[in-house]
One Martini backbone bead per residue (centre of mass of N, CA, C, O) as a GRO file, in nm:
protein
  434
    1UNK     BB    1  -2.663   1.084  -0.941
    2UNK     BB    2  -2.443   1.164  -0.737
    3UNK     BB    3  -2.256   0.928  -0.800
    4UNK     BB    4  -2.209   1.000  -1.097
    5UNK     BB    5  -2.083   1.278  -1.043
    6UNK     BB    6  -1.840   1.171  -0.877
    7UNK     BB    7  -1.724   0.993  -1.099
    8UNK     BB    8  -1.668   1.222  -1.300
    9UNK     BB    9  -1.476   1.377  -1.121
   10UNK     BB   10  -1.265   1.147  -1.092
   11UNK     BB   11  -1.203   1.113  -1.387
   12UNK     BB   12  -1.100   1.399  -1.438
   13UNK     BB   13  -0.879   1.399  -1.224
   14UNK     BB   14  -0.730   1.146  -1.322
   15UNK     BB   15  -0.677   1.241  -1.612
   16UNK     BB   16  -0.510   1.489  -1.542
   17UNK     BB   17  -0.284   1.339  -1.398
   18UNK     BB   18  -0.208   1.147  -1.632
   19UNK     BB   19  -0.135   1.363  -1.843
   20UNK     BB   20   0.090   1.493  -1.680
   21UNK     BB   21   0.267   1.242  -1.664
   22UNK     BB   22   0.296   1.183  -1.967
   23UNK     BB   23   0.417   1.454  -2.041
   24UNK     BB   24   0.672   1.424  -1.868
   25UNK     BB   25   0.771   1.159  -1.988
   26UNK     BB   26   0.785   1.245  -2.286
   27UNK     BB   27   0.961   1.494  -2.258
   28UNK     BB   28   1.209   1.356  -2.130
   29UNK     BB   29   1.246   1.134  -2.344
   30UNK     BB   30   1.266   1.308  -2.609
   31UNK     BB   31   1.489   1.499  -2.517
   32UNK     BB   32   1.699   1.275  -2.479
   33UNK     BB   33   1.695   1.139  -2.762
   34UNK     BB   34   1.802   1.399  -2.915
   35UNK     BB   35   2.098   1.408  -2.726
   36UNK     BB   36   2.111   1.088  -2.665
   37UNK     BB   37   2.199   0.787  -2.580
   38UNK     BB   38   2.124   0.506  -2.403
   39UNK     BB   39   2.419   0.486  -2.275
   40UNK     BB   40   2.414   0.817  -2.166
   41UNK     BB   41   2.186   0.810  -1.981
   42UNK     BB   42   2.046   0.906  -1.715
   43UNK     BB   43   1.849   0.802  -1.471
   44UNK     BB   44   1.729   1.108  -1.465
   45UNK     BB   45   1.553   1.280  -1.685
   46UNK     BB   46   1.564   1.626  -1.763
   47UNK     BB   47   1.355   1.918  -1.786
   48UNK     BB   48   1.358   2.239  -1.899
   49UNK     BB   49   1.129   2.508  -1.798
   50UNK     BB   50   1.280   2.807  -1.776
   51UNK     BB   51   1.322   2.785  -1.458
   52UNK     BB   52   1.495   2.844  -1.199
   53UNK     BB   53   1.502   2.536  -1.018
   54UNK     BB   54   1.316   2.389  -1.242
   55UNK     BB   55   1.193   2.050  -1.281
   56UNK     BB   56   1.125   1.768  -1.510
   57UNK     BB   57   1.052   1.434  -1.413
   58UNK     BB   58   0.998   1.103  -1.294
   59UNK     BB   59   0.912   1.265  -1.003
   60UNK     BB   60   0.828   1.536  -1.128
   61UNK     BB   61   0.810   1.844  -0.974
   62UNK     BB   62   1.102   2.051  -0.909
   63UNK     BB   63   1.206   2.272  -0.642
   64UNK     BB   64   1.501   2.476  -0.602
   65UNK     BB   65   1.735   2.610  -0.437
   66UNK     BB   66   2.040   2.743  -0.502
   67UNK     BB   67   2.170   2.556  -0.248
   68UNK     BB   68   1.980   2.292  -0.202
   69UNK     BB   69   1.824   2.314   0.087
   70UNK     BB   70   1.554   2.333  -0.086
   71UNK     BB   71   1.280   2.100  -0.162
   72UNK     BB   72   1.009   2.073  -0.408
   73UNK     BB   73   0.758   1.817  -0.463
   74UNK     BB   74   0.544   1.701  -0.735
   75UNK     BB   75   0.317   1.433  -0.729
   76UNK     BB   76   0.176   1.096  -0.813
   77UNK     BB   77  -0.130   0.889  -0.868
   78UNK     BB   78  -0.276   0.637  -1.100
   79UNK     BB   79  -0.564   0.405  -1.075
   80UNK     BB   80  -0.703   0.182  -1.318
   81UNK     BB   81  -0.997  -0.048  -1.280
   82UNK     BB   82  -1.075  -0.320  -1.454
   83UNK     BB   83  -1.356  -0.570  -1.462
   84UNK     BB   84  -1.467  -0.913  -1.373
   85UNK     BB   85  -1.749  -1.136  -1.263
   86UNK     BB   86  -1.858  -1.392  -1.012
   87UNK     BB   87  -2.115  -1.577  -0.830
   88UNK     BB   88  -2.174  -1.868  -0.590
   89UNK     BB   89  -2.410  -1.740  -0.539
   90UNK     BB   90  -2.576  -1.477  -0.643
   91UNK     BB   91  -2.498  -1.124  -0.618
   92UNK     BB   92  -2.649  -0.845  -0.602
   93UNK     BB   93  -2.441  -0.593  -0.666
   94UNK     BB   94  -2.134  -0.687  -0.622
   95UNK     BB   95  -2.072  -0.473  -0.832
   96UNK     BB   96  -2.024  -0.148  -0.886
   97UNK     BB   97  -1.837  -0.191  -1.144
   98UNK     BB   98  -1.619  -0.238  -1.438
   99UNK     BB   99  -1.496   0.050  -1.343
  100UNK     BB  100  -1.221   0.202  -1.153
  101UNK     BB  101  -1.093   0.443  -0.941
  102UNK     BB  102  -0.864   0.382  -0.702
  103UNK     BB  103  -0.644   0.618  -0.755
  104UNK     BB  104  -0.595   0.997  -0.699
  105UNK     BB  105  -0.298   1.148  -0.647
  106UNK     BB  106  -0.159   1.410  -0.454
  107UNK     BB  107   0.191   1.501  -0.405
  108UNK     BB  108   0.393   1.641  -0.134
  109UNK     BB  109   0.747   1.755  -0.091
  110UNK     BB  110   0.956   1.877   0.180
  111UNK     BB  111   1.304   1.963   0.184
  112UNK     BB  112   1.539   2.025   0.462
  113UNK     BB  113   1.867   1.978   0.476
  114UNK     BB  114   1.834   1.663   0.465
  115UNK     BB  115   1.630   1.639   0.751
  116UNK     BB  116   1.349   1.755   0.656
  117UNK     BB  117   1.009   1.615   0.621
  118UNK     BB  118   0.726   1.703   0.417
  119UNK     BB  119   0.401   1.540   0.392
  120UNK     BB  120   0.137   1.526   0.126
  121UNK     BB  121  -0.165   1.332   0.075
  122UNK     BB  122  -0.424   1.327  -0.192
  123UNK     BB  123  -0.745   1.180  -0.253
  124UNK     BB  124  -0.976   1.236  -0.517
  125UNK     BB  125  -1.146   0.939  -0.487
  126UNK     BB  126  -1.235   1.028  -0.184
  127UNK     BB  127  -1.453   1.122   0.091
  128UNK     BB  128  -1.360   0.969   0.354
  129UNK     BB  129  -1.013   0.938   0.288
  130UNK     BB  130  -0.819   1.169   0.147
  131UNK     BB  131  -0.610   1.166   0.366
  132UNK     BB  132  -0.305   1.046   0.413
  133UNK     BB  133  -0.026   1.169   0.429
  134UNK     BB  134   0.051   1.391   0.728
  135UNK     BB  135   0.389   1.480   0.768
  136UNK     BB  136   0.675   1.497   0.994
  137UNK     BB  137   1.036   1.458   0.950
  138UNK     BB  138   1.342   1.347   1.121
  139UNK     BB  139   1.687   1.267   0.956
  140UNK     BB  140   1.973   1.397   1.074
  141UNK     BB  141   2.023   1.119   1.212
  142UNK     BB  142   2.184   0.847   1.182
  143UNK     BB  143   1.941   0.591   1.226
  144UNK     BB  144   1.708   0.825   1.259
  145UNK     BB  145   1.339   0.865   1.300
  146UNK     BB  146   1.113   1.140   1.339
  147UNK     BB  147   0.748   1.144   1.380
  148UNK     BB  148   0.456   1.353   1.276
  149UNK     BB  149   0.118   1.238   1.229
  150UNK     BB  150  -0.021   1.093   0.933
  151UNK     BB  151   0.042   0.741   0.942
  152UNK     BB  152   0.182   0.442   0.955
  153UNK     BB  153   0.183   0.189   1.138
  154UNK     BB  154   0.415  -0.050   1.271
  155UNK     BB  155   0.254  -0.283   1.055
  156UNK     BB  156   0.323  -0.482   0.823
  157UNK     BB  157   0.471  -0.536   0.528
  158UNK     BB  158   0.240  -0.500   0.312
  159UNK     BB  159   0.142  -0.222   0.424
  160UNK     BB  160   0.421  -0.057   0.405
  161UNK     BB  161   0.399  -0.099   0.125
  162UNK     BB  162   0.343   0.057  -0.143
  163UNK     BB  163   0.090   0.090  -0.373
  164UNK     BB  164   0.302   0.101  -0.613
  165UNK     BB  165   0.456  -0.200  -0.505
  166UNK     BB  166   0.264  -0.408  -0.514
  167UNK     BB  167   0.213  -0.720  -0.649
  168UNK     BB  168  -0.085  -0.663  -0.621
  169UNK     BB  169  -0.377  -0.487  -0.642
  170UNK     BB  170  -0.411  -0.628  -0.359
  171UNK     BB  171  -0.415  -0.712  -0.053
  172UNK     BB  172  -0.435  -0.935   0.171
  173UNK     BB  173  -0.676  -1.035   0.388
  174UNK     BB  174  -0.522  -0.960   0.673
  175UNK     BB  175  -0.534  -0.642   0.636
  176UNK     BB  176  -0.804  -0.605   0.810
  177UNK     BB  177  -0.617  -0.628   1.094
  178UNK     BB  178  -0.478  -0.360   1.024
  179UNK     BB  179  -0.422  -0.025   1.112
  180UNK     BB  180  -0.251   0.169   0.955
  181UNK     BB  181  -0.365   0.485   0.945
  182UNK     BB  182  -0.254   0.737   1.187
  183UNK     BB  183  -0.232   0.955   1.458
  184UNK     BB  184   0.113   1.046   1.558
  185UNK     BB  185   0.407   0.914   1.727
  186UNK     BB  186   0.746   0.835   1.601
  187UNK     BB  187   1.019   0.590   1.616
  188UNK     BB  188   1.309   0.515   1.405
  189UNK     BB  189   1.546   0.248   1.375
  190UNK     BB  190   1.873   0.177   1.209
  191UNK     BB  191   2.088  -0.053   1.050
  192UNK     BB  192   2.248  -0.290   0.865
  193UNK     BB  193   1.994  -0.522   0.961
  194UNK     BB  194   1.809  -0.335   1.141
  195UNK     BB  195   1.485  -0.264   1.304
  196UNK     BB  196   1.303   0.001   1.502
  197UNK     BB  197   0.950   0.064   1.565
  198UNK     BB  198   0.759   0.329   1.739
  199UNK     BB  199   0.424   0.423   1.879
  200UNK     BB  200   0.164   0.674   1.918
  201UNK     BB  201  -0.201   0.639   1.865
  202UNK     BB  202  -0.486   0.735   1.729
  203UNK     BB  203  -0.670   0.847   1.496
  204UNK     BB  204  -0.789   0.944   1.206
  205UNK     BB  205  -0.791   1.246   1.040
  206UNK     BB  206  -1.073   1.202   0.889
  207UNK     BB  207  -1.250   1.075   1.157
  208UNK     BB  208  -1.074   1.125   1.420
  209UNK     BB  209  -0.832   1.144   1.653
  210UNK     BB  210  -1.027   1.087   1.916
  211UNK     BB  211  -1.091   0.825   1.781
  212UNK     BB  212  -1.027   0.482   1.877
  213UNK     BB  213  -0.832   0.557   2.081
  214UNK     BB  214  -0.525   0.410   2.212
  215UNK     BB  215  -0.194   0.336   2.073
  216UNK     BB  216   0.064   0.082   2.080
  217UNK     BB  217   0.340   0.043   1.840
  218UNK     BB  218   0.554  -0.234   1.719
  219UNK     BB  219   0.863  -0.296   1.518
  220UNK     BB  220   1.079  -0.577   1.422
  221UNK     BB  221   1.392  -0.631   1.240
  222UNK     BB  222   1.582  -0.890   1.050
  223UNK     BB  223   1.888  -0.955   0.838
  224UNK     BB  224   2.088  -1.229   0.804
  225UNK     BB  225   2.047  -1.170   0.494
  226UNK     BB  226   2.255  -0.917   0.309
  227UNK     BB  227   2.242  -0.829  -0.027
  228UNK     BB  228   2.209  -0.736  -0.349
  229UNK     BB  229   2.073  -1.045  -0.421
  230UNK     BB  230   2.018  -1.116  -0.101
  231UNK     BB  231   1.723  -1.184   0.120
  232UNK     BB  232   1.651  -1.208   0.479
  233UNK     BB  233   1.336  -1.157   0.635
  234UNK     BB  234   1.254  -1.053   0.975
  235UNK     BB  235   0.936  -1.017   1.171
  236UNK     BB  236   0.776  -0.817   1.432
  237UNK     BB  237   0.448  -0.732   1.583
  238UNK     BB  238   0.280  -0.487   1.804
  239UNK     BB  239  -0.055  -0.410   1.951
  240UNK     BB  240  -0.227  -0.164   2.170
  241UNK     BB  241  -0.581  -0.091   2.213
  242UNK     BB  242  -0.778   0.147   2.374
  243UNK     BB  243  -1.113   0.200   2.498
  244UNK     BB  244  -1.362   0.394   2.560
  245UNK     BB  245  -1.694   0.423   2.659
  246UNK     BB  246  -1.765   0.610   2.388
  247UNK     BB  247  -1.565   0.394   2.207
  248UNK     BB  248  -1.676   0.055   2.112
  249UNK     BB  249  -1.667   0.036   1.807
  250UNK     BB  250  -1.618  -0.279   1.625
  251UNK     BB  251  -1.480  -0.407   1.308
  252UNK     BB  252  -1.469  -0.678   1.061
  253UNK     BB  253  -1.367  -0.702   0.708
  254UNK     BB  254  -1.399  -0.878   0.379
  255UNK     BB  255  -1.290  -0.893   0.049
  256UNK     BB  256  -1.192  -0.968  -0.223
  257UNK     BB  257  -0.877  -0.906  -0.401
  258UNK     BB  258  -1.088  -0.681  -0.541
  259UNK     BB  259  -1.216  -0.367  -0.594
  260UNK     BB  260  -1.477  -0.408  -0.782
  261UNK     BB  261  -1.560  -0.576  -0.538
  262UNK     BB  262  -1.808  -0.450  -0.297
  263UNK     BB  263  -1.847  -0.721  -0.133
  264UNK     BB  264  -1.860  -0.868   0.169
  265UNK     BB  265  -1.817  -1.204   0.272
  266UNK     BB  266  -1.691  -1.112   0.550
  267UNK     BB  267  -1.824  -1.038   0.892
  268UNK     BB  268  -1.880  -0.908   1.231
  269UNK     BB  269  -1.974  -0.660   1.276
  270UNK     BB  270  -2.055  -0.523   1.561
  271UNK     BB  271  -1.856  -0.507   1.852
  272UNK     BB  272  -1.950  -0.524   2.160
  273UNK     BB  273  -1.777  -0.390   2.421
  274UNK     BB  274  -1.496  -0.285   2.347
  275UNK     BB  275  -1.187  -0.239   2.521
  276UNK     BB  276  -0.973  -0.402   2.336
  277UNK     BB  277  -0.671  -0.435   2.115
  278UNK     BB  278  -0.471  -0.713   2.009
  279UNK     BB  279  -0.171  -0.731   1.817
  280UNK     BB  280  -0.015  -0.975   1.587
  281UNK     BB  281   0.303  -1.010   1.398
  282UNK     BB  282   0.446  -1.215   1.131
  283UNK     BB  283   0.749  -1.206   0.920
  284UNK     BB  284   0.859  -1.327   0.587
  285UNK     BB  285   1.150  -1.301   0.360
  286UNK     BB  286   1.276  -1.415   0.030
  287UNK     BB  287   1.559  -1.310  -0.179
  288UNK     BB  288   1.679  -1.425  -0.512
  289UNK     BB  289   1.701  -1.207  -0.708
  290UNK     BB  290   1.401  -1.253  -0.893
  291UNK     BB  291   1.322  -1.411  -0.631
  292UNK     BB  292   1.016  -1.424  -0.418
  293UNK     BB  293   0.924  -1.482  -0.069
  294UNK     BB  294   0.611  -1.427   0.119
  295UNK     BB  295   0.496  -1.387   0.473
  296UNK     BB  296   0.201  -1.389   0.705
  297UNK     BB  297   0.093  -1.337   1.050
  298UNK     BB  298  -0.235  -1.247   1.191
  299UNK     BB  299  -0.357  -1.111   1.510
  300UNK     BB  300  -0.681  -1.053   1.686
  301UNK     BB  301  -0.766  -0.934   2.016
  302UNK     BB  302  -1.080  -0.906   2.182
  303UNK     BB  303  -1.186  -0.708   2.445
  304UNK     BB  304  -1.461  -0.748   2.682
  305UNK     BB  305  -1.720  -0.646   2.858
  306UNK     BB  306  -1.858  -0.817   3.091
  307UNK     BB  307  -2.006  -1.123   2.977
  308UNK     BB  308  -1.837  -1.093   2.736
  309UNK     BB  309  -1.643  -1.247   2.530
  310UNK     BB  310  -1.382  -1.287   2.364
  311UNK     BB  311  -1.193  -1.241   2.046
  312UNK     BB  312  -1.040  -1.429   1.769
  313UNK     BB  313  -0.847  -1.318   1.491
  314UNK     BB  314  -0.716  -1.467   1.177
  315UNK     BB  315  -0.423  -1.465   0.947
  316UNK     BB  316  -0.281  -1.539   0.612
  317UNK     BB  317   0.015  -1.552   0.388
  318UNK     BB  318   0.143  -1.658   0.058
  319UNK     BB  319   0.410  -1.554  -0.170
  320UNK     BB  320   0.513  -1.537  -0.520
  321UNK     BB  321   0.794  -1.407  -0.725
  322UNK     BB  322   0.890  -1.329  -1.081
  323UNK     BB  323   1.147  -1.172  -1.249
  324UNK     BB  324   1.216  -1.246  -1.561
  325UNK     BB  325   1.388  -0.959  -1.690
  326UNK     BB  326   1.510  -0.878  -1.394
  327UNK     BB  327   1.535  -0.742  -1.101
  328UNK     BB  328   1.508  -0.725  -0.792
  329UNK     BB  329   1.402  -0.591  -0.520
  330UNK     BB  330   1.454  -0.332  -0.317
  331UNK     BB  331   1.607  -0.307   0.002
  332UNK     BB  332   1.484  -0.100   0.277
  333UNK     BB  333   1.575   0.044   0.597
  334UNK     BB  334   1.492   0.331   0.527
  335UNK     BB  335   1.358   0.674   0.589
  336UNK     BB  336   1.220   1.003   0.588
  337UNK     BB  337   0.938   0.897   0.706
  338UNK     BB  338   0.804   0.725   0.942
  339UNK     BB  339   0.769   0.335   0.938
  340UNK     BB  340   0.892   0.236   0.643
  341UNK     BB  341   1.082  -0.005   0.728
  342UNK     BB  342   1.188  -0.278   0.594
  343UNK     BB  343   1.142  -0.288   0.263
  344UNK     BB  344   1.003  -0.332  -0.055
  345UNK     BB  345   1.040  -0.219  -0.350
  346UNK     BB  346   1.033  -0.178  -0.667
  347UNK     BB  347   1.067  -0.254  -0.978
  348UNK     BB  348   1.340  -0.257  -1.189
  349UNK     BB  349   1.415  -0.032  -1.466
  350UNK     BB  350   1.617  -0.030  -1.710
  351UNK     BB  351   1.732   0.140  -1.974
  352UNK     BB  352   1.719  -0.107  -2.189
  353UNK     BB  353   1.407  -0.186  -2.097
  354UNK     BB  354   1.282   0.057  -2.204
  355UNK     BB  355   1.054   0.150  -2.434
  356UNK     BB  356   1.176   0.447  -2.477
  357UNK     BB  357   1.467   0.270  -2.555
  358UNK     BB  358   1.372  -0.018  -2.709
  359UNK     BB  359   1.237  -0.201  -2.521
  360UNK     BB  360   1.007  -0.442  -2.326
  361UNK     BB  361   1.046  -0.442  -2.044
  362UNK     BB  362   0.904  -0.576  -1.739
  363UNK     BB  363   0.840  -0.900  -1.597
  364UNK     BB  364   0.581  -1.041  -1.368
  365UNK     BB  365   0.524  -1.320  -1.157
  366UNK     BB  366   0.232  -1.434  -0.950
  367UNK     BB  367   0.141  -1.586  -0.624
  368UNK     BB  368  -0.150  -1.650  -0.392
  369UNK     BB  369  -0.228  -1.728  -0.044
  370UNK     BB  370  -0.527  -1.674   0.162
  371UNK     BB  371  -0.647  -1.615   0.510
  372UNK     BB  372  -0.967  -1.561   0.701
  373UNK     BB  373  -1.079  -1.546   1.050
  374UNK     BB  374  -1.426  -1.443   1.174
  375UNK     BB  375  -1.460  -1.696   1.398
  376UNK     BB  376  -1.555  -1.599   1.731
  377UNK     BB  377  -1.709  -1.555   2.029
  378UNK     BB  378  -2.004  -1.571   1.877
  379UNK     BB  379  -1.882  -1.487   1.594
  380UNK     BB  380  -2.022  -1.510   1.253
  381UNK     BB  381  -1.808  -1.409   0.998
  382UNK     BB  382  -1.619  -1.617   0.877
  383UNK     BB  383  -1.435  -1.793   0.605
  384UNK     BB  384  -1.153  -1.705   0.395
  385UNK     BB  385  -1.032  -1.802   0.061
  386UNK     BB  386  -0.747  -1.714  -0.152
  387UNK     BB  387  -0.669  -1.720  -0.503
  388UNK     BB  388  -0.380  -1.569  -0.673
  389UNK     BB  389  -0.305  -1.438  -0.999
  390UNK     BB  390  -0.017  -1.270  -1.166
  391UNK     BB  391   0.067  -0.992  -1.395
  392UNK     BB  392   0.349  -0.777  -1.472
  393UNK     BB  393   0.406  -0.459  -1.647
  394UNK     BB  394   0.713  -0.261  -1.715
  395UNK     BB  395   0.772  -0.029  -1.958
  396UNK     BB  396   0.835   0.182  -1.726
  397UNK     BB  397   0.896   0.387  -1.447
  398UNK     BB  398   0.574   0.512  -1.459
  399UNK     BB  399   0.464   0.218  -1.545
  400UNK     BB  400   0.176  -0.012  -1.488
  401UNK     BB  401   0.062  -0.344  -1.568
  402UNK     BB  402  -0.223  -0.539  -1.451
  403UNK     BB  403  -0.308  -0.896  -1.376
  404UNK     BB  404  -0.589  -1.052  -1.204
  405UNK     BB  405  -0.679  -1.368  -1.039
  406UNK     BB  406  -0.967  -1.467  -0.832
  407UNK     BB  407  -1.036  -1.726  -0.591
  408UNK     BB  408  -1.321  -1.736  -0.375
  409UNK     BB  409  -1.387  -1.869  -0.036
  410UNK     BB  410  -1.687  -1.870   0.178
  411UNK     BB  411  -1.749  -1.968   0.505
  412UNK     BB  412  -2.015  -1.852   0.669
  413UNK     BB  413  -2.168  -1.633   0.514
  414UNK     BB  414  -2.374  -1.362   0.583
  415UNK     BB  415  -2.476  -1.306   0.286
  416UNK     BB  416  -2.591  -1.638   0.278
  417UNK     BB  417  -2.675  -1.747   0.569
  418UNK     BB  418  -2.396  -1.922   0.633
  419UNK     BB  419  -2.287  -2.005   0.371
  420UNK     BB  420  -2.149  -2.083   0.077
  421UNK     BB  421  -1.914  -1.883  -0.127
  422UNK     BB  422  -1.826  -1.795  -0.464
  423UNK     BB  423  -1.547  -1.628  -0.643
  424UNK     BB  424  -1.478  -1.477  -0.971
  425UNK     BB  425  -1.194  -1.261  -1.056
  426UNK     BB  426  -1.107  -0.999  -1.289
  427UNK     BB  427  -0.822  -0.774  -1.280
  428UNK     BB  428  -0.710  -0.449  -1.376
  429UNK     BB  429  -0.416  -0.220  -1.431
  430UNK     BB  430  -0.351   0.129  -1.459
  431UNK     BB  431  -0.029   0.275  -1.379
  432UNK     BB  432   0.059   0.597  -1.252
  433UNK     BB  433   0.388   0.727  -1.143
  434UNK     BB  434   0.579   1.032  -0.979
   0.00000   0.00000   0.00000
């Protein structure tokens, strides 16, 4: 009963966010159509709310000071995921439900003198980790960003790419080995082709900054080919986290790359007496016009005290995507705060392609293979392999519709007594973001 009540709350919150987004999109679109042709429309059409310095556009509600020295923006994102599927052998209650609210975020950004950025993101859809980014960044010196707060550690290309812009509904299997968001201090530098980001991090702000030990994480990238239409991206990352004697519980797990499937097919359970965790990542991506190929290898080495031997877990993925009737994704070396430098942004929807301007939107096809091995050092966590195919439709700049099909195979799965299990899942997503 309590779970049903929480689901209703999340639906209401998500619906409210979505309606606000659609209202802003429709208002700006209709107001523009009434007074301008598609050829003369600006990139971001603004609606006057009748309050000096306040505008509503495709990036949300923005409040500006008279001299434009201070800007405050309210945005958000809503992701609604229906889906279905099955497993062999059958797992009872493998699916939480056939439709889930994946994310329902409220986001606020305060910019001061184009040099200081304060960001706060809150997910109404989760009780466990509602706070996402909660950070302050200084980027007043060209080529340098200094950040403090809760944000992503500089590790893994696919993790650093925003949830709004991932190619598939979920990230590939090796993402379970990646540190993601934690509280700390970081410095990121970037030039014409390179980036270097590093920082010191504790635990996540939601579960306790003092928990999970202390980590040092660094990522370096270089783009030997970089033009408006062609990019070759190379990157490496490393992280070392030490645990104190009172906090040595560590585990890894993964489920197929679809959110509605709630059961992990492979997992290590709790790894006893973990002293430290060393991570290594290598990434490569090549984009030529609308075609992009991307892959990563990620490894995690767990050091343990006493007579227990260490354990090594590893995984990787390779994916390809084709934007059928649009431009390739924009490659960005810089950021306003945090460590998300040298990443690919979202698919670009031109004015003439927008459905609200009489176009058909932009279509993207994608395929991915990923593998994750959680079996080593006496830990029988299993090995999973996923094949995923997807199609994305971008009817406008604030909307994306996604369809993914995943075939997952897990060998040595603890869920079925160490035997093989297969899963076939189809998941869809309606995404609004502003």
